[in-house]
C-alpha positions as CSV (number, residue, x, y, z in Angstrom):
1,X,7.1,4.2,-66.2
2,X,10.2,2.1,-65.3
3,X,10.3,3.6,-61.8
4,X,6.6,3.0,-61.3
5,X,7.0,-0.6,-62.3
6,X,10.0,-1.1,-60.0
7,X,8.3,0.7,-57.1
8,X,5.2,-1.5,-57.5
9,X,7.3,-4.5,-56.9
10,X,9.1,-3.0,-53.9
11,X,8.8,-4.9,-50.5
12,X,9.7,-4.2,-46.9
13,X,13.5,-3.7,-46.6
14,X,15.3,-6.9,-45.7
15,X,18.4,-5.0,-44.6
16,X,19.0,-2.0,-42.3
17,X,22.3,-0.4,-41.8
18,X,23.1,1.2,-38.5
19,X,26.1,3.5,-38.9
20,X,28.1,5.3,-36.2
21,X,30.6,7.9,-37.3
22,X,33.1,8.6,-34.6
23,X,33.9,12.2,-33.6
24,X,37.2,12.1,-35.5
25,X,36.3,13.8,-38.8
26,X,35.0,10.5,-40.2
27,X,32.8,10.8,-43.3
28,X,32.0,9.0,-46.5
29,X,33.0,9.8,-50.1
30,X,30.5,10.9,-52.8
31,X,28.7,7.9,-54.2
32,X,25.4,6.4,-55.6
33,X,23.7,3.6,-53.7
34,X,22.5,2.2,-57.0
35,X,25.4,2.7,-59.4
36,X,25.2,0.7,-62.7
37,X,28.9,1.4,-63.2
38,X,29.7,-0.6,-60.0
39,X,31.0,-4.1,-61.0
40,X,29.1,-5.6,-58.0
41,X,25.9,-3.8,-59.0
42,X,23.9,-7.0,-59.6
43,X,25.7,-9.4,-57.2
44,X,24.0,-10.9,-54.2
45,X,20.5,-12.1,-53.3
46,X,17.5,-10.4,-55.0
47,X,16.3,-7.6,-52.8
48,X,19.8,-7.0,-51.3
49,X,21.7,-6.1,-54.4
50,X,22.6,-2.5,-55.2
51,X,20.6,-2.7,-58.4
52,X,17.4,-3.3,-56.3
53,X,17.8,0.0,-54.5
54,X,15.3,2.7,-55.7
55,X,15.2,5.0,-52.7
56,X,17.6,5.5,-49.8
57,X,15.9,6.3,-46.5
58,X,18.1,7.7,-43.6
59,X,16.9,8.3,-40.1
60,X,19.2,10.3,-37.8
61,X,19.3,9.0,-34.2
62,X,21.7,11.3,-32.3
63,X,20.5,14.2,-30.1
64,X,22.0,17.6,-29.4
65,X,23.5,18.2,-32.9
66,X,25.2,21.6,-33.4
67,X,26.7,23.2,-36.5
68,X,30.2,22.7,-35.2
69,X,29.5,18.9,-35.2
70,X,29.1,18.9,-39.0
71,X,28.5,15.4,-40.4
72,X,26.0,16.8,-42.8
73,X,24.6,14.7,-45.6
74,X,25.6,16.5,-48.9
75,X,23.2,15.8,-51.7
76,X,24.7,16.7,-55.1
77,X,22.5,18.1,-57.9
78,X,21.2,15.1,-59.9
79,X,23.0,14.5,-63.2
80,X,21.8,16.5,-66.1
81,X,20.6,19.4,-63.9
82,X,23.9,21.1,-63.2
83,X,24.1,22.7,-66.6
84,X,23.6,26.5,-66.6
85,X,22.1,28.4,-69.6
86,X,19.5,31.0,-70.4
87,X,17.0,29.3,-68.1
88,X,19.3,29.3,-65.0
89,X,17.2,31.9,-63.2
90,X,13.9,30.1,-63.9
91,X,15.4,26.8,-62.9
92,X,16.7,28.2,-59.6
93,X,13.2,29.7,-58.9
94,X,11.6,26.4,-59.7
95,X,14.0,24.5,-57.3
96,X,13.1,26.9,-54.5
97,X,9.4,26.2,-55.1
98,X,10.1,22.5,-54.9
99,X,11.7,23.0,-51.6
100,X,15.3,22.5,-52.8
101,X,17.9,24.8,-51.3
102,X,20.6,24.5,-54.0
103,X,20.6,28.4,-54.4
104,X,23.1,28.4,-57.2
105,X,25.2,25.6,-55.8
106,X,25.4,22.1,-57.2
107,X,24.6,20.6,-53.8
108,X,22.5,21.0,-50.7
109,X,23.6,20.0,-47.1
110,X,21.2,18.3,-44.8
111,X,21.9,18.6,-41.1
112,X,21.8,15.3,-39.2
113,X,19.3,16.4,-36.6
114,X,18.0,13.5,-34.4
115,X,14.6,12.3,-35.6
116,X,15.0,13.7,-39.2
117,X,14.2,11.3,-42.0
118,X,15.7,11.9,-45.5
119,X,14.5,9.9,-48.5
120,X,16.1,10.3,-52.0
121,X,16.5,8.5,-55.3
122,X,19.4,6.0,-54.9
123,X,20.0,5.9,-58.7
124,X,20.4,9.6,-59.4
125,X,21.3,11.4,-56.2
126,X,25.1,11.5,-55.7
127,X,25.7,12.0,-52.0
128,X,28.3,12.0,-49.3
129,X,28.8,12.4,-45.5
130,X,30.8,15.5,-44.6
131,X,33.4,15.0,-41.8
132,X,31.8,14.6,-38.4
133,X,33.3,16.1,-35.2
134,X,30.8,14.5,-32.8
135,X,29.3,11.0,-32.7
136,X,26.8,10.7,-35.6
137,X,24.3,7.9,-35.7
138,X,22.2,7.0,-38.8
139,X,19.8,4.1,-39.6
140,X,19.6,3.5,-43.4
141,X,17.1,1.4,-45.3
142,X,16.8,0.9,-49.1
143,X,13.6,0.3,-50.9
C-alpha cells in the first residue's frame, strides 16, 4: 500500500545521470539508491532526494559488448530472501518462474548490452557495477 501511494505521486524524472566507466577496471561498490541509513537520505530538493527514489531505471548505451568487457550490473538478492531453509528448493523454482536467474546464488549479473533497459526497486535491491574492461555507458533515471 505504501509503494502504491508513493508510485501514484511519482512524476517525470527531473534528473538523469549519464555515466561512463573507462576501460580501466572501473566499477561501483554495492549500494542502495534509496538507503534510509544514509545521513543524506532526505537532503536536497523534493524529487531529487535519495528518499524519493522508488525505482532505478538504467539504459545501456554502448555497442559491441563482449563477456571479456565485464562491467555487469550485479543485483543482490533482496534482503530477507537470502535465508535458506526447508523451502529452498521451492523458492529457487519460484524464482526461475519469475524470470530471476539467482540459481542458488545470492545475486544475478546483468550484461550491459546496448539498448537493454533494467528497472529495479531502489529501496530493496542492493546492486553494484562489476569492473569494466571496455568503455561502459549507462543512462540512469530514478522514479
